[in-house]
Structures are given as structure tokens and as C-alpha cells.
N, C-alpha and C positions, 0 to 999 in steps of 0.2 A: 504492500500500499503506500509506504513512503510518507513524503510530506503531505499534508493535509492540503486539498485543493481549495480554491478560493469560494467558491459556493458552497461548499460543504460548511467552510470555517465559517462564513458570514451566518448561515442558517443555525449553526450550533451556538455562536455568540448571542444572535437574537433569542434562540428558545432559554438560554440562559438566563439573560437578562430578564424576560418575562418570566421566568421560575421566580426570580429574587422578589421581583415587583408583586408577585401575588402573595408572596411571605410578609410584605408590607402592608397591602392594601387588600388582602385576604377576600373576604366574600364580594366586595365590590368589583375587583378585578373580574372574579368568576363570573359573577351578573353581567357585566359588559361583555366579555372576550369567549367566553364558551358557547357552544353550538347547542340553543333551546330549540325546542319543538316549536315550529313555525305559528300556532295557536297559542303558545304562551307570551304572556305580556312582557317578558323578558328578552324576547327575540328580536334582533336586529340584523340586518342584511349582511354586514360586514363579518359578523361571526362565521358565516360559510367559510373564509379563510383564517379569520383571528383563532379559531379553536386548534388550529394546528401548532400553534405556539404555545399552548396552554398544557400543563401538566400537572396532576392531581398530588403526587408526592415524589420524594426524592427519587425513589428507586424506578418509578415510571419514566422520567427524565433520563437516568443514567442508562437506562436501558436502550430507550428510543436513541439517544446521542450516542453512545456506543455502535448501535446498529447503523446510523447515518454516517458516522467516520468509515467504520468497518467495510460497509457496503457500498456507500455512496463515492467514496474516493475513487475506488478504480472506474466506476461507472465514469465520473466527470472526466478522469484523465483521458478516455477514449471519446467521449461525446462533446466534450467543451461544455464551458459554463452555462451557456443560455439553453442548450438542448437539455442538459441535465436539470434544472431548474424548471423548463417547460415540463418535462416528465414528473417530476417530483410533485408541482402543484395540481398538474393533471390527476395523479393517483389521489392527491389529497381532496380536492374537489368530488371525484367519483367516490371517495368513501364516504363523504359527508352526504352525498346525494343518494347512496343505497341505504344508508344509516337511517335518514330522515324518510325514506320511503317505507322501510320496515317500521319505523314508528308509527307512521300514519297508519298501516294496516293495524298494529296493537291497538292504537288508539281508537280506531273505526269500529275495531271488534268489541272492544270495551263499552264504548258509546252506545253501540247498536243493541247489545246484550242488556244493558242497563233500560233502556228505551223500550225494549221488548217486554220488561218487567213492569212497565207501568209508569216509569219516571219520566218527567220532562226533561227534555235536551238542555232548556234553558237553567233549570234548576241543577242539574248535573254540572254544567259550566261554572255556575256562580259558586258551586262548592269548591271544584278544583281550583278556579281561578283564585281564590282565597287560601290556596295551599293546604285545604282539609280534603276529608273523604268521609263516608259514613261506613262504619262496620258493617251495617245492613247489607252494603252492597255483597259482600260476601256471600249472603243467603241467596242474591238474586242471579250470581254466576259464578264459575267456577274460580277458584282462587289464582290460579295462573292467568286468567284471563283478566282479572281485576288488577292483581298485581303487574302485568305487563300494560294495560291501560294506563295505570298510575306513573308507572316509571317512563313510560314514551312522553307523557305530559311534563313531569315533575324534574327529571334526571338529565342534565346537559352534557354533551359529550366534549371532552378534553383530548388533546395530544396528538402527536405526530405519527401515531402509529399506522393508520390509514395510508398516508403517503411512504412510510418505510416499507410497509408491506408490498406496495409498487415497486419500490426499490430492490426488494428482496428477489421479487420475479425476475425483474430484469438483470440482477445479478445471475440467478439461476440460468437465464437463457444464455448469458454471455460467458459464464465460467461454470458450466455444467459438471466439470470433473473435480472442482474446487472441494475439498473435504472440511467439513463444519461440525461442530458439536453442540448440543442441548446441555445447558448446566445441569439438567438433572437426568442426562443420559450422556455420560462422557465417553462416547464412542463416536469416532468420525464417521461422518456420513456424507456423501455426495451431495452438492447444492441441488442437483437434480430430483434428489429423493427427499432432501432436507426441507426445502422450502414447501413442497406439495404437503408434505407431514404438518408441518405448522397450519397450513390452510385447512386442511381436513380436520383438524383439531376444532379450529373456529366455525365450520360448518356444523360438525357434530353438536357442538356447544351452542351454537346459535339456533339450529332447528328443533333442538330439545327443550331450547326457552330455559337454560338452566341459569339462574341468577349467580354470575361469577363477578359482578363488577366491572365486567369487560365488555368492550362495545364490539361484540364479535362481527358484527355485520358490517362495521366501519372497516375492520381488516379486511374483510371479505371484499367489500367494495373497492378499496385500494388495490388489492391483488389482481382484481378483475379487470379494471381499466389498464394496470401496469402489463397483464398478459394481452389485452388486446393491442396495445401499442406497439409491444414487443413483436407481437404475431404481425402486424401489419408491417412494421419498419423490417423486419427480416424478409416478408415477402415480397417486398418493394426494394429490396436492398438500401433502403433509407437508412438502415442502422450503421451503416459505414461513413455517414456523412458527420462531420462536426460544423456547431453552431458555436463558435467563440465569440 
């Protein structure tokens, strides 16, 4: 990997600055910069991009920034700064799009279930807009339906993970034989197997709707956009061009 490349370095610096800013201003920063559900009053258009520079805790930013350095540096060396940034932010925006789309599904599923049970939509919206919920709702629909409904509306997304997953996919395309290791599985695995293994875990947890505190569909969205871009670039020999 050698010396850190310019785009990777600047992304890392911005992420670190934003992380320390959240330690100073806390809830206010998360309210402004995290990606909220569009129907939530905290939502603002810039959060589609700003959430990529927010992180929930020290380990969150450490893992993401390590991955940005480790996998982003060789990509930027080949592609050039502009092409790498285009790819990085495209994956991040794709991540936000899929995450929000899935949240719309869970939100509408819960809202429709409560309406079918006889509650008025305006009443439901007034309650959740005030940051509250009714325990009686769990008697009207399944626990997973209500939990997902409330989570979709109330829990914002933060982190560069979606963009990082796109970078991981690109790395697996370009350096498929490189051997990588998971912390909890210290066995060298080729990138062409390692990255799909990570994504498969997100697909399993995402579809099973297990509450792990991780935005699995955001990861999948970044990986999907990364895959589509790499497939298209490779098919059109676009991957060999630099954008400096």
C-alpha cells in the first residue's frame, strides 16, 4: 500500500474531525448530520451525504478508516483521485438509497398493520412524531413489525460503511487473489471469497431482520453499487482509465 494517497488522506481527516466534533456537540451533531427517515422532522437533504462522515463510537470509525486506508489506497493509485472519489461517493449514495428504501418498506408495513387494526393514521403519526409509541401496538401486530416500524422512523444511519463496502467490492475485483483475514477468523482468505462472505452475512442478518444495531442494507447498497460500477467499467474497459 505504501504512502497514503491524497483522496484517502483527506477523507480520513474529515471523518476524524467530524468524529471529534460529535464528541463536543453530541446530540446536536447527530441530529443535524445523521441520515434520518424522510418523514421524520429531523430529516434534511444534506444528510444523504453528511451521514457518511458520522460515526457512532470509536471502534466504528477505527474499523471504517482502517478499511478506507487499506483498500482505498491501492484503488486510488490505479484510478487517480477523481475517479476514486466518484466511485466512493457513488457507493455511499447507493447505500443511503437502499437503506432508505428498506426503511420505507418497514415503515409502511407497520403503519398499514396499525391502520388495519382500526387506528387512524394521523393518530399514529402524532404519537411517533413526539418520539413516543403505545405498548398496545404490540397487541395489534407482531413484535418484529412494530420494532421495525419504530426503528425505521426513529433511528438515523451514520457511518462510511456503505461507501467502504463499495471499496471492498472494487478491491475484490482488482486484487482477487490478495489474501485477507477476519479478526474473529484469523485464516487467510482470498479477496474474491472474503468480500462475498462479508456481504452474505449482511444479507442473512438483513433479511432475517435481526436487531444487531448495524444498518445491514446500507452495507448491501454500497456493495451493490460498487459491483454494478465495477462490472460496467470492466465490460467497457473503463477500469483502465485514470481520472487525475
